[in-house]
FIFI-267706 format. One record per atom (N, C-alpha, C): residue number from 1; residue in three letters; atom name; z, x, y. Coordinates in pm, 1 decimal. Layout:
N
NODE  num  residuo  atomo         z         x         y
NODE  NUM      ALA     CA         Z         X         Y
...
***
This chain:
103
NODE  num  residuo  atomo         z         x         y
NODE    1      MET      N    3790.9    3604.6    -804.0
NODE    1      MET     CA    3662.0    3644.4    -735.5
NODE    1      MET      C    3565.7    3517.9    -755.6
NODE    2      ASN      N    3551.1    3449.5    -887.9
NODE    2      ASN     CA    3460.3    3337.8    -893.5
NODE    2      ASN      C    3522.2    3219.3    -848.4
NODE    3      SER      N    3651.5    3219.1    -826.1
NODE    3      SER     CA    3709.0    3100.4    -788.4
NODE    3      SER      C    3688.4    3104.0    -641.0
NODE    4      ASN      N    3681.4    3205.7    -566.8
NODE    4      ASN     CA    3662.8    3207.5    -425.2
NODE    4      ASN      C    3515.9    3170.1    -400.3
NODE    5      LEU      N    3430.3    3221.6    -476.6
NODE    5      LEU     CA    3282.2    3171.2    -482.7
NODE    5      LEU      C    3258.6    3042.1    -451.8
NODE    6      ILE      N    3340.4    2960.6    -587.1
NODE    6      ILE     CA    3313.4    2811.0    -581.2
NODE    6      ILE      C    3379.5    2748.6    -476.9
NODE    7      GLY      N    3511.3    2811.2    -442.0
NODE    7      GLY     CA    3565.3    2745.9    -310.4
NODE    7      GLY      C    3479.5    2753.2    -179.0
NODE    8      ILE      N    3393.5    2837.8    -178.6
NODE    8      ILE     CA    3298.5    2858.8     -68.0
NODE    8      ILE      C    3180.7    2789.2     -58.1
NODE    9      LEU      N    3120.1    2774.1    -184.1
NODE    9      LEU     CA    2987.2    2700.7    -221.3
NODE    9      LEU      C    3030.9    2555.0    -213.9
NODE   10      PHE      N    3144.1    2502.6    -275.1
NODE   10      PHE     CA    3155.3    2385.8    -307.4
NODE   10      PHE      C    3142.3    2273.2    -192.1
NODE   11      PRO      N    3199.2    2307.6     -83.7
NODE   11      PRO     CA    3183.3    2232.7      20.2
NODE   11      PRO      C    3045.4    2208.9      81.4
NODE   12      LEU      N    2952.7    2295.7      42.1
NODE   12      LEU     CA    2842.6    2308.6      97.0
NODE   12      LEU      C    2706.9    2195.7      27.1
NODE   13      VAL      N    2753.4    2165.4    -120.2
NODE   13      VAL     CA    2696.6    2088.4    -195.9
NODE   13      VAL      C    2661.5    1937.9    -137.5
NODE   14      PRO      N    2785.6    1883.9     -61.8
NODE   14      PRO     CA    2724.2    1754.0     -11.9
NODE   14      PRO      C    2633.6    1757.7     107.5
NODE   15      LEU      N    2622.7    1863.4     186.2
NODE   15      LEU     CA    2554.5    1929.6     291.5
NODE   15      LEU      C    2408.2    1938.1     255.9
NODE   16      ALA      N    2385.4    1971.3     153.3
NODE   16      ALA     CA    2267.9    2030.0      80.9
NODE   16      ALA      C    2200.8    1890.6      41.3
NODE   17      PHE      N    2269.2    1790.8     -15.2
NODE   17      PHE     CA    2246.3    1657.0     -64.9
NODE   17      PHE      C    2193.6    1598.5      54.8
NODE   18      VAL      N    2270.2    1595.6     159.9
NODE   18      VAL     CA    2229.2    1508.3     277.6
NODE   18      VAL      C    2090.2    1557.5     333.0
NODE   19      LEU      N    2103.5    1687.8     360.5
NODE   19      LEU     CA    1966.6    1734.8     420.3
NODE   19      LEU      C    1830.0    1721.6     302.7
NODE   20      ALA      N    1856.7    1709.0     187.2
NODE   20      ALA     CA    1772.0    1682.3      96.8
NODE   20      ALA      C    1684.1    1547.9     103.1
NODE   21      VAL      N    1818.5    1429.3     113.9
NODE   21      VAL     CA    1772.4    1299.3     130.3
NODE   21      VAL      C    1698.2    1299.4     307.1
NODE   22      ILE      N    1749.0    1338.7     366.3
NODE   22      ILE     CA    1682.8    1344.1     496.6
NODE   22      ILE      C    1508.6    1394.0     485.8
NODE   23      TYR      N    1520.9    1505.0     437.7
NODE   23      TYR     CA    1340.0    1566.1     419.6
NODE   23      TYR      C    1293.2    1454.1     335.3
NODE   24      LEU      N    1338.6    1422.1     231.6
NODE   24      LEU     CA    1249.8    1331.0     145.5
NODE   24      LEU      C    1211.8    1192.9     235.1
NODE   25      TYR      N    1309.3    1127.7     303.1
NODE   25      TYR     CA    1291.0    1029.3     383.6
NODE   25      TYR      C    1185.2    1034.5     490.6
NODE   26      ILE      N    1200.6    1158.2     559.2
NODE   26      ILE     CA    1083.8    1197.3     650.8
NODE   26      ILE      C     950.4    1198.3     585.5
NODE   27      ARG      N     950.3    1275.9     482.2
NODE   27      ARG     CA     813.4    1295.1     397.2
NODE   27      ARG      C     783.1    1184.2     360.1
NODE   28      GLY      N     851.6    1097.5     277.2
NODE   28      GLY     CA     822.4     966.6     261.5
NODE   28      GLY      C     771.6     868.6     364.1
NODE   29      GLY      N     843.4     873.5     471.5
NODE   29      GLY     CA     784.7     790.8     586.7
NODE   29      GLY      C     672.6     806.4     631.0
NODE   30      ARG      N     624.8     945.4     634.1
NODE   30      ARG     CA     467.9     976.7     705.0
NODE   30      ARG      C     382.1     927.9     556.3
NODE   31      GLU      N     425.3     917.0     469.1
NODE   31      GLU     CA     329.0     870.2     354.9
NODE   31      GLU      C     299.5     732.5     347.6
NODE   32      VAL      N     408.0     666.7     370.9
NODE   32      VAL     CA     395.4     506.2     398.8
NODE   32      VAL      C     331.2     487.4     507.5
NODE   33      ASP      N     340.5     553.9     633.7
NODE   33      ASP     CA     271.7     528.1     764.1
NODE   33      ASP      C     126.1     553.3     742.7
NODE   34      GLU      N      78.1     674.7     684.8
NODE   34      GLU     CA     -51.7     687.5     636.1
NODE   34      GLU      C    -105.8     591.7     540.9
NODE   35      TYR      N     -44.6     519.4     441.9
NODE   35      TYR     CA     -80.2     411.3     374.2
NODE   35      TYR      C    -117.3     304.2     454.4
NODE   36      GLY      N     -10.7     257.2     522.0
NODE   36      GLY     CA     -27.9     127.8     623.7
NODE   36      GLY      C    -148.5     162.8     743.0
NODE   37      ARG      N    -154.9     264.3     772.6
NODE   37      ARG     CA    -274.8     293.9     872.0
NODE   37      ARG      C    -391.3     281.8     822.6
NODE   38      THR      N    -433.3     337.3     680.5
NODE   38      THR     CA    -541.2     343.4     625.4
NODE   38      THR      C    -566.1     226.0     530.5
NODE   39      PHE      N    -498.6     118.7     517.8
NODE   39      PHE     CA    -468.2       5.3     404.0
NODE   39      PHE      C    -627.0     -46.8     411.2
NODE   40      LEU      N    -666.2    -111.7     499.5
NODE   40      LEU     CA    -796.0    -185.6     522.1
NODE   40      LEU      C    -939.4     -90.5     538.6
NODE   41      GLN      N    -932.1      40.1     557.9
NODE   41      GLN     CA   -1030.7     134.7     557.6
NODE   41      GLN      C   -1150.0      96.3     435.0
NODE   42      GLY      N   -1238.8      21.5     460.6
NODE   42      GLY     CA   -1358.0      27.1     373.8
NODE   42      GLY      C   -1301.8    -104.4     264.4
NODE   43      HIS      N   -1196.5    -174.2     275.1
NODE   43      HIS     CA   -1161.7    -281.6     206.3
NODE   43      HIS      C   -1132.3    -421.3     247.1
NODE   44      SER      N   -1169.3    -421.3     407.5
NODE   44      SER     CA   -1141.3    -546.5     462.5
NODE   44      SER      C   -1239.7    -678.2     416.8
NODE   45      LEU      N   -1219.4    -766.4     446.4
NODE   45      LEU     CA   -1270.2    -912.1     440.7
NODE   45      LEU      C   -1456.7    -864.7     465.0
NODE   46      ALA      N   -1470.2    -811.3     592.8
NODE   46      ALA     CA   -1592.4    -780.9     649.7
NODE   46      ALA      C   -1669.0    -696.7     562.6
NODE   47      ASP      N   -1600.1    -589.7     514.2
NODE   47      ASP     CA   -1664.0    -490.4     449.1
NODE   47      ASP      C   -1698.4    -555.5     319.6
NODE   48      TYR      N   -1617.2    -649.4     251.2
NODE   48      TYR     CA   -1656.4    -709.6     123.4
NODE   48      TYR      C   -1783.9    -785.7     137.0
NODE   49      ALA      N   -1788.0    -858.0     252.6
NODE   49      ALA     CA   -1899.8    -954.9     289.7
NODE   49      ALA      C   -2013.9    -892.2     306.1
NODE   50      ARG      N   -2013.2    -784.8     365.1
NODE   50      ARG     CA   -2163.3    -681.4     395.3
NODE   50      ARG      C   -2202.7    -651.3     259.2
NODE   51      ALA      N   -2098.3    -601.5     165.5
NODE   51      ALA     CA   -2124.9    -518.0      50.4
NODE   51      ALA      C   -2198.5    -630.9     -77.8
NODE   52      HIS      N   -2128.2    -762.0     -53.7
NODE   52      HIS     CA   -2159.6    -869.8    -137.6
NODE   52      HIS      C   -2185.1   -1001.2     -57.1
NODE   53      PRO      N   -2317.8   -1027.1      21.0
NODE   53      PRO     CA   -2343.1   -1134.1      81.0
NODE   53      PRO      C   -2355.5   -1273.1     -30.6
NODE   54      GLU      N   -2383.0   -1238.3    -135.0
NODE   54      GLU     CA   -2411.4   -1348.9    -236.6
NODE   54      GLU      C   -2273.9   -1422.4    -288.1
NODE   55      SER      N   -2156.2   -1368.7    -252.8
NODE   55      SER     CA   -2049.3   -1418.3    -262.4
NODE   55      SER      C   -1979.9   -1513.4    -180.8
NODE   56      PHE      N   -2071.3   -1542.3     -61.4
NODE   56      PHE     CA   -2022.4   -1632.5      62.5
NODE   56      PHE      C   -2135.7   -1716.2      89.8
NODE   57      ARG      N   -2088.4   -1829.4     142.2
NODE   57      ARG     CA   -2174.0   -1941.6     204.7
NODE   57      ARG      C   -2228.9   -1893.8     339.9
NODE   58      ALA      N   -2330.0   -1981.5     378.8
NODE   58      ALA     CA   -2372.7   -1946.3     521.7
NODE   58      ALA      C   -2261.8   -1967.2     643.1
NODE   59      ASP      N   -2178.9   -2054.9     604.6
NODE   59      ASP     CA   -2059.1   -2056.4     707.7
NODE   59      ASP      C   -1948.5   -1928.9     692.4
NODE   60      GLY      N   -1958.2   -1850.3     601.9
NODE   60      GLY     CA   -1885.2   -1754.4     574.3
NODE   60      GLY      C   -1746.6   -1782.1     467.3
NODE   61      SER      N   -1740.1   -1894.4     420.9
NODE   61      SER     CA   -1652.8   -1951.1     339.5
NODE   61      SER      C   -1678.3   -1832.1     180.9
NODE   62      PHE      N   -1587.4   -1795.9     122.0
NODE   62      PHE     CA   -1598.2   -1753.9     -19.0
NODE   62      PHE      C   -1646.0   -1830.7     -95.4
NODE   63      VAL      N   -1750.2   -1801.6    -184.2
NODE   63      VAL     CA   -1803.9   -1866.9    -312.7
NODE   63      VAL      C   -1765.1   -1814.9    -445.0
NODE   64      ARG      N   -1774.8   -1712.7    -470.9
NODE   64      ARG     CA   -1758.4   -1640.4    -588.0
NODE   64      ARG      C   -1722.7   -1486.5    -606.0
NODE   65      CYS      N   -1672.4   -1434.6    -714.8
NODE   65      CYS     CA   -1663.0   -1297.4    -732.3
NODE   65      CYS      C   -1762.7   -1227.9    -779.9
NODE   66      HIS      N   -1804.1   -1110.5    -705.3
NODE   66      HIS     CA   -1920.0   -1050.7    -719.9
NODE   66      HIS      C   -1946.2   -1004.6    -877.3
NODE   67      ALA      N   -1838.4    -971.1    -923.1
NODE   67      ALA     CA   -1838.9    -906.1   -1058.0
NODE   67      ALA      C   -1823.5   -1027.8   -1185.0
NODE   68      CYS      N   -1762.8   -1104.2   -1174.3
NODE   68      CYS     CA   -1771.1   -1226.2   -1291.7
NODE   68      CYS      C   -1822.0   -1367.4   -1251.7
NODE   69      GLY      N   -1818.2   -1380.9   -1126.4
NODE   69      GLY     CA   -1858.8   -1503.0   -1105.0
NODE   69      GLY      C   -1762.7   -1621.2   -1059.7
NODE   70      GLY      N   -1619.4   -1565.3   -1097.4
NODE   70      GLY     CA   -1529.2   -1630.4   -1079.8
NODE   70      GLY      C   -1515.8   -1716.5    -928.3
NODE   71      ARG      N   -1443.4   -1832.7    -927.8
NODE   71      ARG     CA   -1443.2   -1899.4    -792.3
NODE   71      ARG      C   -1301.1   -1912.2    -750.2
NODE   72      GLN      N   -1194.7   -1824.1    -801.3
NODE   72      GLN     CA   -1075.5   -1858.9    -748.2
NODE   72      GLN      C   -1031.6   -1723.4    -716.0
NODE   73      PHE      N    -934.9   -1709.9    -631.7
NODE   73      PHE     CA    -862.8   -1583.0    -608.8
NODE   73      PHE      C    -741.3   -1586.2    -558.0
NODE   74      SER      N    -670.5   -1493.3    -564.4
NODE   74      SER     CA    -517.0   -1496.2    -521.4
NODE   74      SER      C    -471.1   -1374.4    -414.2
NODE   75      ALA      N    -409.0   -1392.4    -318.9
NODE   75      ALA     CA    -352.0   -1313.2    -218.0
NODE   75      ALA      C    -225.7   -1248.0    -306.0
NODE   76      THR      N    -205.1   -1129.4    -293.5
NODE   76      THR     CA     -99.6   -1080.7    -365.6
NODE   76      THR      C      -8.9    -993.1    -238.5
NODE   77      TRP      N     100.0    -988.7    -231.5
NODE   77      TRP     CA     164.5    -927.7    -124.9
NODE   77      TRP      C     203.1    -761.7    -197.2
NODE   78      THR      N     131.4    -670.8    -130.5
NODE   78      THR     CA     126.7    -513.6    -176.7
NODE   78      THR      C     257.6    -449.7     -86.1
NODE   79      SER      N     238.2    -444.1      34.5
NODE   79      SER     CA     359.6    -399.9      96.8
NODE   79      SER      C     387.5    -427.6     245.3
NODE   80      LYS      N     470.7    -380.7     308.2
NODE   80      LYS     CA     505.8    -405.8     461.3
NODE   80      LYS      C     537.1    -264.9     494.5
NODE   81      THR      N     453.5    -243.2     615.4
NODE   81      THR     CA     464.6    -129.7     711.3
NODE   81      THR      C     457.3    -146.8     844.9
NODE   82      LYS      N     478.6     -53.1     944.2
NODE   82      LYS     CA     482.0     -78.1    1081.7
NODE   82      LYS      C     369.3    -156.0    1127.4
NODE   83      TYR      N     284.6    -135.5    1048.1
NODE   83      TYR     CA     127.8    -208.6    1079.1
NODE   83      TYR      C     108.4    -344.5    1066.1
NODE   84      GLY      N     194.1    -392.8     954.6
NODE   84      GLY     CA     186.0    -545.6     917.9
NODE   84      GLY      C     215.0    -562.6     779.7
NODE   85      THR      N     221.6    -658.7     714.3
NODE   85      THR     CA     238.2    -698.0     577.0
NODE   85      THR      C     110.5    -694.8     513.1
NODE   86      HIS      N      84.0    -605.9     430.6
NODE   86      HIS     CA     -38.0    -595.2     341.8
NODE   86      HIS      C     -56.2    -661.0     221.9
NODE   87      TYR      N    -166.2    -752.4     210.9
NODE   87      TYR     CA    -210.9    -832.5      98.4
NODE   87      TYR      C    -358.3    -779.0      50.6
NODE   88      SER      N    -330.2    -794.0    -130.3
NODE   88      SER     CA    -447.8    -750.6    -191.8
NODE   88      SER      C    -503.3    -883.5    -227.9
NODE   89      HIS      N    -618.8    -908.6    -211.3
NODE   89      HIS     CA    -705.8   -1039.7    -254.6
NODE   89      HIS      C    -781.1   -1007.4    -382.8
NODE   90      VAL      N    -730.9   -1092.6    -515.2
NODE   90      VAL     CA    -793.8   -1051.6    -633.6
NODE   90      VAL      C    -845.7   -1166.2    -701.0
NODE   91      CYS      N    -949.9   -1149.1    -754.0
NODE   91      CYS     CA   -1017.6   -1254.2    -854.0
NODE   91      CYS      C    -897.7   -1284.0    -974.1
NODE   92      ARG      N    -915.6   -1432.1    -963.8
NODE   92      ARG     CA    -777.0   -1471.6   -1083.0
NODE   92      ARG      C    -880.4   -1488.6   -1239.6
NODE   93      GLN      N   -1003.3   -1450.0   -1223.4
NODE   93      GLN     CA   -1063.8   -1447.9   -1365.4
NODE   93      GLN      C   -1050.1   -1325.6   -1416.9
NODE   94      CYS      N   -1126.5   -1226.7   -1351.4
NODE   94      CYS     CA   -1110.0   -1090.7   -1382.0
NODE   94      CYS      C   -1031.4    -975.7   -1319.8
NODE   95      GLY      N    -973.3   -1008.7   -1237.5
NODE   95      GLY     CA    -840.7    -916.1   -1197.2
NODE   95      GLY      C    -899.3    -832.2   -1114.6
NODE   96      ILE      N   -1032.2    -822.7   -1073.2
NODE   96      ILE     CA   -1072.7    -687.7    -956.6
NODE   96      ILE      C   -1018.7    -755.3    -847.4
NODE   97      GLU      N   -1013.3    -640.7    -725.7
NODE   97      GLU     CA    -946.7    -641.9    -609.9
NODE   97      GLU      C   -1103.8    -668.8    -521.5
NODE   98      LEU      N   -1087.8    -810.0    -455.9
NODE   98      LEU     CA   -1204.7    -819.4    -349.0
NODE   98      LEU      C   -1214.5    -771.5    -212.3
NODE   99      TRP      N   -1090.4    -791.9    -155.0
NODE   99      TRP     CA   -1080.7    -710.8      -8.4
NODE   99      TRP      C    -909.3    -714.9      -5.0
NODE  100      ARG      N    -878.7    -667.9     133.1
NODE  100      ARG     CA    -727.3    -666.8     154.1
NODE  100      ARG      C    -748.5    -708.2     303.9
NODE  101      THR      N    -611.7    -770.3     330.2
NODE  101      THR     CA    -568.2    -812.2     465.8
NODE  101      THR      C    -462.0    -750.9     506.7
NODE  102      THR      N    -444.9    -749.3     633.1
NODE  102      THR     CA    -293.9    -724.5     672.0
NODE  102      THR      C    -278.1    -831.3     793.6
NODE  103      LEU      N    -133.9    -879.3     806.8
NODE  103      LEU     CA    -115.8    -979.9     887.1
NODE  103      LEU      C      16.5    -963.0     960.6
***
């Protein structure tokens, strides 16, 4: 009796696995889509310039970090979604995220 039950259920294991993978792919895809769509909200260069005008010259070029006064920043690749390639611009002295861009 147990061998019949195993014989019936065993072929269903790969099907259950495939369905679980499909479900997780779709669910994860929605989360990545949401991340890409909202990546810049409140974190764009314009948002940073509005919040910290002292960090920029009159011509709009970056002068210094608002937190530590550091004058260098680096752009770090964060992710790639259907909305573009996302970068985080970070102060090289204190490590704080200054703003984000999407190309």
